C-alpha positions in Angstrom: 80.0 74.3 187.9 79.4 71.0 186.2 81.6 69.5 183.5 78.9 69.7 180.9 79.1 71.8 177.7 75.4 72.7 177.8 75.9 74.4 181.2 79.0 76.1 180.0 77.5 77.6 176.9 74.4 78.7 178.9 76.6 80.5 181.4 78.3 82.3 178.5 75.0 83.3 177.0 74.0 84.6 180.3 77.0 86.9 180.4 79.6 84.8 182.4 83.2 85.7 181.7 84.5 82.6 183.4 83.7 79.0 184.3 85.2 76.9 187.1 84.5 73.2 187.7 83.4 72.2 191.1 85.8 69.3 191.0 88.9 71.6 190.8 87.5 74.7 192.4 90.2 74.4 195.2 92.8 74.8 192.5 91.2 77.2 190.0 88.9 79.4 192.1 91.5 81.8 193.3 93.0 82.3 189.8 89.5 82.7 188.4 88.8 85.5 190.9 92.1 87.2 190.0 91.3 87.0 186.3 87.8 88.5 187.0 89.5 91.4 189.0 91.7 92.1 186.0 88.7 92.1 183.7 89.8 88.9 181.9 88.0 85.7 181.2 88.8 82.4 183.0 88.1 79.0 181.4 89.2 75.5 182.4 91.1 73.6 179.7 88.0 71.5 178.7 86.0 74.7 178.1 88.6 76.0 175.7 88.3 72.7 173.8 84.5 73.1 173.7 84.8 76.6 172.4 87.2 75.5 169.6 84.9 72.6 168.7 81.9 74.9 168.6 83.8 77.5 166.5 84.9 74.9 164.0 81.4 73.5 163.8 79.9 76.9 163.1 82.6 77.5 160.4 81.7 74.2 158.7 78.0 75.2 158.7 78.9 78.5 157.0 78.1 80.8 159.9 79.9 84.2 159.8 83.0 84.1 162.0 84.3 87.1 164.0 86.7 89.4 162.1 89.2 89.3 164.9 90.0 87.0 167.8 91.0 90.0 169.8 88.6 91.9 172.0 88.0 95.6 171.3 90.2 96.5 174.3 93.0 94.2 173.1 92.8 95.8 169.6 93.0 99.2 171.3 96.1 98.1 173.2 97.7 96.7 170.0 97.1 100.0 168.2 98.7 101.9 171.1 101.7 99.5 171.1 102.1 99.9 167.4 102.1 103.6 167.7 105.1 103.3 169.9 103.5 104.0 173.3 105.1 102.5 176.4 103.2 100.4 178.9 103.1 103.4 181.2 101.7 105.7 178.5 99.1 103.1 177.5 98.1 102.7 181.2 97.7 106.5 181.6 95.7 106.8 178.3 93.3 104.0 179.2 93.1 104.7 182.9 94.3 101.2 183.8 97.4 99.9 185.7 100.7 99.1 184.0 100.3 95.5 185.2 96.9 95.3 183.4 98.6 96.6 180.2 101.3 94.0 180.6 98.7 91.2 181.1 96.7 92.3 178.1 99.9 92.4 176.0 100.8 88.8 177.2 97.3 87.6 176.3 97.4 89.2 172.9 100.9 87.7 172.1 99.6 84.3 173.1 96.3 84.6 171.1 98.2 85.7 168.0 101.2 83.3 168.5 103.6 86.2 168.5 106.7 87.1 170.5 107.3 90.8 170.6 106.3 94.4 169.9 107.6 94.3 166.3 105.3 91.4 165.4 102.4 93.2 167.0 103.2 96.3 165.0 103.2 94.3 161.8 99.9 92.7 162.8 98.4 96.1 163.5 99.4 97.4 160.1 97.9 94.3 158.3 94.7 94.5 160.4 94.3 98.2 159.6 94.6 99.3 163.2 97.4 101.7 162.2 98.8 103.1 159.0 102.4 102.3 158.0 
C-alpha cells in the first residue's frame, strides 16, 4: 500500500491485520503472509510509529485507553503459562500448534518487555489473570 497514515488507519478500520508498503513488498510480503497464516498482525516500522503517535495523541485528549496491550488470545496464553502448562499442553488446550504457542509467547514477552516464564507469571498475578 501507500506510505500514508490515512490509508493505513482506514485499512485497520476495515479489518486489516497487516499493512505492507508497495516500495518494500519484495522484502516484506512473504513475512506478512507468514504472519497472517499464524494469525498475527504484520506492520512495517513506520506503521508502528504511527500507531504509537495516535495512541499518545488519544491519551493526551483524555480518551479511554485499552486495559491491556495484550490480545485476548495472548492473555489466555499468559494465564496458561502462569498456571504451569507446557507449550505442548497449551497447544492441545487451545487446538493450535506448539510453534504458534511459542510465537505467541515470544510476542507477549516482547510487548511486555519481559524475559521469561517467571516474569510472565508475576504479570499474570498482577493483572488478575491468575490467583497467587
